[in-house]
GUKEMI-244173 format. One record per residue (C-alpha): x, y, z negated. Coordinates in steps of 0.02 Angstrom, whole numbers, plus 32768, in hexadecimal, padded with zeros to 4 digits. Example, Ala and Ser with C-alpha at 12.3 -4.5 7.8 and 13.67 -1.06 7.14 Angstrom:
GUKEMI-244173
82677F1F7E7A 82AC7FCB7E9B 
This chain:
GUKEMI-244173
7FF77FF97FFA 802A80B18024 806581167F91 7FEB819F7F6F 802C82527FC8 805A82EA7F68 801683527FEC 7F5F83AA7FD1 7F3D840D805E 7E988457809A 7E67846D8152 7E728531813D 7F23852280FC 7F6484D481AB 7F5185618220 7FD5857982B3 805685EC82AD 8030864E834F 8080860883DE 80C386B7841F 810A86DB8376 817E864C836C 81BE86588407 81E2870F83F4 823B86E3834A 82A786688396 82E286C68430 82F3874A83B4 836686D9835F 83C1868583E3 83E98717845D 8454878D83FB 84F4875B83D7 852386F48473 852E878C84E6 858A882984E3 862887FC8490 86D687AC849C 86F98702845D 871D871483A2 879986CE832D 87CA863E8310 876C85AC8346 86F6860A83D5 8795863D841D 87F285A48415 875085328457 875685C484ED 880285A984FE 87FB84E2852B 875B8521859A 87BF859185F6 885C85278603 87FA8498864C 8796850086CA 883B8533870C 886B8485871D 885E848A87DB 88D8852487E0 895E84AC87A8 895884E386E6 8969842286B6 88D583F9864D 887E834B8658 87D0834A866C 87D282B685FF 885E82FC857A 883C83B88577 88E884188544 891684C88521 89D684EC8525 89E084358531 898184158488 890083A8848B 884083E1845B 884B83B98395 878B83938385 8793832B842B 86EA8373844C 86ED834C8512 863183758530 861C842684F7 86CF8458854E 869D841285FA 85FE846D85EE 8651851185C2 86DB84EC864B 864D84B786CC 860A856886B2 869885C086B1 86C385778758 861D85BD879D 863986668745 866A86F987A1 871A8755877C 870A87A086DE 866787488699 86C986A98658 869086CB85A4 85D986E985C7 85BD8649862E 862485DB85B0 858386158531 850085D785AA 8508852D857B 8501855184C9 846D85B884D6 841085208514 845784BD8489 8406852D8406 83698528844F 836F84778460 8388847183B1 830184DA837D 828F847A83F3 82C783C983C6 82B183F6830B 81FF8430831C 81D98395837E 822F832E82F4 81CF836A8267 8112836982C7 813882BE82F6 81728287823D 80D382E78205 805A828A8262 808681EA81FC 7FF281A48199 806D81A080F7 808F8258811C 7FD282898117 7F8882E98088 7F13829A8012 7E5E828E8057 7DD582F88004 7D5582987FCF 7CC783068027 7D3A832780B9 7D8683CA80E8 7E44839380D3 7EBC83BF8177 7EB5836D8202 7F4683068239 7F7D837582CD 7F68840B827D 7FBA83E781EC 80468393824A 8058843F82C6 806084A28229 80F5844481C4 814A8437827B 8134850B8277 8175850181C2 820684AA81F1 824285028272 82368595820C 82A48533817D 832285268202 832485E28238 832886218187 83C185B5815A 844B863E8133 84D585CE8167 848E85BD8226 849A86648265 854D86898285 859385D382B2 850A85AD8327 853686388395 85E385F483BC 862185908443 8654850283C9 863B845483BE 85EA846E831F 8553849E8385 8566841F8408 856083AE8366 84CF8405831F 845983F383CE 8486833A83E5 8454831A832D 83B4836B833D 8397831383DA 83B78274837E 834E829482FE 82B682C88364 82CE822683D5 82C381B88334 823A822382F0 81BF82058389 820B815483D0 817180F1838D 80FF818183EF 815B81B4848E 81CF812084C6 82228166856B 823F82188520 826F81C4847E 82EB815B84D1 833A81F08540 83538258849B 83A281CE844D 841681A784D7 8447826084DF 845782688423 84BD81E2840B 852C81E884A1 853482B38497 856E82A283DB 860182258418 863C82A1849B 8634832F842A 86A582EF83AE 8639828A8330 863381D98362 863F81A282B6 85AA8202827E 854281CF832A 8548811C82D9 851E814B822D 847481B7825F 8450814382F8 845780988297 841D80E081F9 838381288246 836B808F82B3 835D8018822D 82E0809681D4 8285807D826D 82937FDB8297 82547FC381D1 81C2802781DA 81337FCB81D0 809B7FE48243 801C80758223 7F7D80A88272 7FDA811982CD 806D80B48310 80AC801E832C 81467FB882F6 81E77FB5837E 81E77F0B83E1 827B7EA983F0 828A7F0484AD 82AC7FBA845F 831D7F6183C3 83867F118451 838F7FBA84A7 83BE80168406 84527FA983E9 84887FBA849B 84928062849C 84F3806083F1 856E7FE9844F 857D806084D4 858C80FB8468 862980878404 8675804A84B2 866F810084F6 86DA8145845B 875980B5846C 876380D3851A 87828190850A 87EB817F846B 877681E5840D 879681898357 87EA81E882DA 880781D88240 87CA828081CD 87A1825E8119 880982F080A4 8810829E7FED 883E83267F94 87A4839B7FCF 872983217F79 875683447EE3 871F84147ED5 865283E37EC2 863984957E77 867584E17F27 861384647F86 856F848E7F21 8589854F7F45 859585227FFB 84FD84B87FFB 849A85277FAE 84C285D08007 84D6857980BD 8435851F80AC 83BE85A28059 832C859C8046 831E84FC809E 838E84A5802A 833A84C37F86 828B84967FE9 82E083F7801B 830883C27F6D 826783ED7F33 8213837B7FBC 827982FB7F7E 823B83007EE1 8180830A7F05 819982807F7D 81FC82157F0D 818F81777F15 818E816E7FC1 8253819D7FC9 827780F37F5C 824180A37FF7 826C810F8073 827D808A80FE 81C3808180F5 8194813C80F7 820181808196 81C48236816B 8232822380DA 82A281AA80F5 82E481EC81A9 8307829E8182 8357825980C7 83CE81DC811E 8402826A81B1 841D82F2811E 8483826F80BC 84F28232813C 851482FE817E 8538833980D4 8593829D8095 861682A18127 861983698115 8662833B8063 86CA82C0808E 871583158126 875883BC80C7 86AA840C80A3 86A8846A8145 861384DE8155 861484A98212 860083ED81EE 857384288178 851484748201 84DC83C98250 847683BC81AB 83F9844C81CC 837383FA8239 835F836C81BE 835F83E78130 82F78455817C 827383C48192 8276839280D6 8267843F80BA 81BA843F8112 817783A480C1 819884228014 810E84938059 80728432802F 80AE84157F85 80F884C17F5E 80B685157ECE 806E85C57EE2 80F386197E71 817385C97EC4 813B86127F8A 812286B17F22 81D586B87EED 8230868B7F85 81B8870B7FE0 820087927F5F 82A687767F67 829F874E801B 825987FF8026 82CB88627FC3 835987FE7FFE 8355881E80B7 830788CA80A7 839F88F88041 841488AD80C7 83C188F98158 83CF89AD80F4 8480899480DE 849B896A8196 843D89FE81CE 84948A738138 85338A45818D 85118A56822C 84C58B0B820C 856E8B398191 85C28B0A824A 856E8B6A82C2 85558C04825A 85BD8BF881CB 853F8C078149 85598BBF80B2 86178BBF80E0 86418B3D806C 85FE8AA480DA 86558AFC8172 86FC8B0B810C 86FD8A5280DB 86E18A1F8195 87758A8D81D5 87D98A3D8143 87AA898A8177 87B089978228 88348A238243 88388A7482F4 877D8A2F8319 871A8ABB836D 865D8AB2835D 85F78AD683F2 85428AE18416 84DC8A3C847D 84308A7E849C 83F589D084D3 843F89858430 83EA8A0A83CD 833989F28428 8355893B83F0 8380894A8347 82E789C38338 827D89408385 82B688C08301 829289438268 81EF896C82A1 81BB88B882BE 8213888D8207 8197891581B8 80FC88D18218 8128882481D1 8137886A8126 80A588D38131 803D88378174 808287B580FB 8051883B8053 7FAC884E809D 7F2787D28062 7F18875480F4 7ED5869580F4 7F67862380A2 7FCA85B48119 8042852F80F6 80D685928161 80BF86478115 814786268089 81E285F68108 8199869E8189 81FD8710811A 829A86B68113 8296869481BE 826C873E81FA 82E587908178 8369872281AF 8354874A827E 83308809824D 83F0881181EC 843887A5826E 83F088148306 843288BD82AD 84CE8887828F 84D3884B833B 848C88EA8390 84C4898C8313 8563892782C0 859D88CF836E 8630894083B1 8663894C82F2 8670889982E7 86A68875837E 874D88E78377 8751889082BE 873987CD8303 878887D283BA 883587DF83F2 88248852846F 887188EA83FB 8913887383D8 892F8850848B 891C890D84BE 89A3892C8445 8A0888A1848A 89FF88ED8534 8A2D89948501 8AD8895484CB 8B0488CC855A 8A8B892985F2 8A3F88B0866D 8AB688268657 8A7687A286B1 8AD48706865C 8B0186F785A0 8B4F867F8542 8AF1864484A0 8B1885DC83FD 8AA0859D835C 8A23860E83A6 896B85CA836C 88FB858483F1 8895862683DA 8926869783EF 89638648848F 88AB864C84DB 88A1870984AD 894687298506 890A86C885A9 884E870F859F 886D87C2856E 891C87DB85A2 89288778863D 89B9872E861D 8A168683864D 8A5C863385BD 8AFA85B785B4 8B3685658518 8BD285B984D0 8C76859C8525 8D0B85FF8540 8D0386B08581 8CEC86B18642 8CD1875C869D 8C2C872186F0 8BD8870C8646 8C36878F85D8 8BAF878E8541 8B8E871B84B1 8B13872D8439 8AFD86B68391 8A9386CD82F0 8AE98716825B 8AC7869381E4 8B2B861D8253 8BB0867E8268 8C2C865F81CF 8C3685B28225 8C5A85E182CF 8CC4869382D0 8D7E863B82D0 8D4785C08377 8CF3866983CC 8D9086CC83B1 8E03864A83F4 8D878634848C 8DB586F584B1 8D2587428469 8D0C87E483F5 8C8588198381 8C2C88B683EF 8B8888D4836F 8B0A889782F3 8A5588A2832C 89CE88AF828F 8929886D82C5 88BC891682A5 883D88B48231 8893882A81D8 893B883C817D 896587928180 8984877D823F 8A1787C28289 8A64879C8330 8B2887BE834F 8B6987ED83F5 8C0987C2843B 8C7387F884CD 8CF287B08541 8D9087F184F9 8DE388458580 8E9F881E85A8 
């Protein structure tokens, strides 16, 4: 027998979120941050460098499509698929549009993540075990309306996660892993109802994760999720998997294992010393997943009777397994926030199932906290921008000048209009939320999702020139060019992938590994942190130091320029 559901929901509480508003919110979240800027330090620029080098393979740059390299070094994440996609788009792009073209596949990946999360929550909420308690005289929520409302709540929970905004707008393997993890999640959630579409989503998720540098995660999620689906008993709304479907899932797992072995994608990435910092990991989980994380924990508590036998209740068991595996791999592999990003769709799904059980006082606390937090954040962004524009108040402009010396602020009418529209939309939403309206399950997560979207869009409009100056390598390369002129060839040693890419992309330089000074390549650049170990060798090769270039917004990053000693 099914355990009694903790959800008590009337039909009046399952009004769907307006489709136009949901799409507008998603577009307002996705588009800002992908366009109108340079590749940023460090991982964004590094990933772009491998794509750019691979796109130039036909020009004799020496990088292999199965072994992408940059200056002879392999791509550290072994993420072939995102590198391929970016390189293909760069090849098709006109000159000067390489950085923008490389982002196009990642825009689609983020949109796919949002859509897949919605459909996954919708499918899980349609299961009989997830339905709310039936009322004695009727009036409980209808299954379709209930599932659609929870799916809206799950999507809003994902948009509201604080840790998603920046990392989901970088062209790194982390976004690719997020996309394919969400596709795998959706495929397993919809499997009993949509055989062909589910099979395609599971295939894309497993193989995509494998080719995005996460074959172990693909195996854990795929095998565990498939096991839950195999053990799920038949219900009124779905049937059990037959032997053919089980065999195809096993064959798909074998294909992913074989593919990873053939391309040499298996790596041991455990970092034991990082596992002891439980306090730091807890802080990361709290802020990165807020507000979905606390709601997910509440959901697990309220649905604890179903959680004990999670394999029989996929609406709890499947997202719990995905969240457990992705959070676990994050902990075992160094507590990287980028690795944790793949857990957000499952955590958002669990948060959605907390909505029918949430107390009114908790919902009110989330509303008021969110309202104050994001309104204050938006106010700070506007005040700093006004200070940069007018000089009043003076203190914010002074702080900006100290943090970003040589930055020159300029007014962009288009960005200003976009910021004004975002702010007006937030004020209208706040007025609606504080008014007297019929309750809906998703109402608690409207302000977190809209507030995150507001602050992100303001940062990517009002502060975009400042952030682009602070996080781009263009100012550093411009200073280097003021010293070496329009030199086409530069020797480098001990530069990071991001620094090397910046010289290639912004400076249009041809880089060579460091060797003896030569007239046809008379300049050499090295990171200052590595100089003490190399200075004697460089002098023996005929190099002498000319100057040191400090990155304007980072006192810990300095490049040292050497010139060939003249006879």
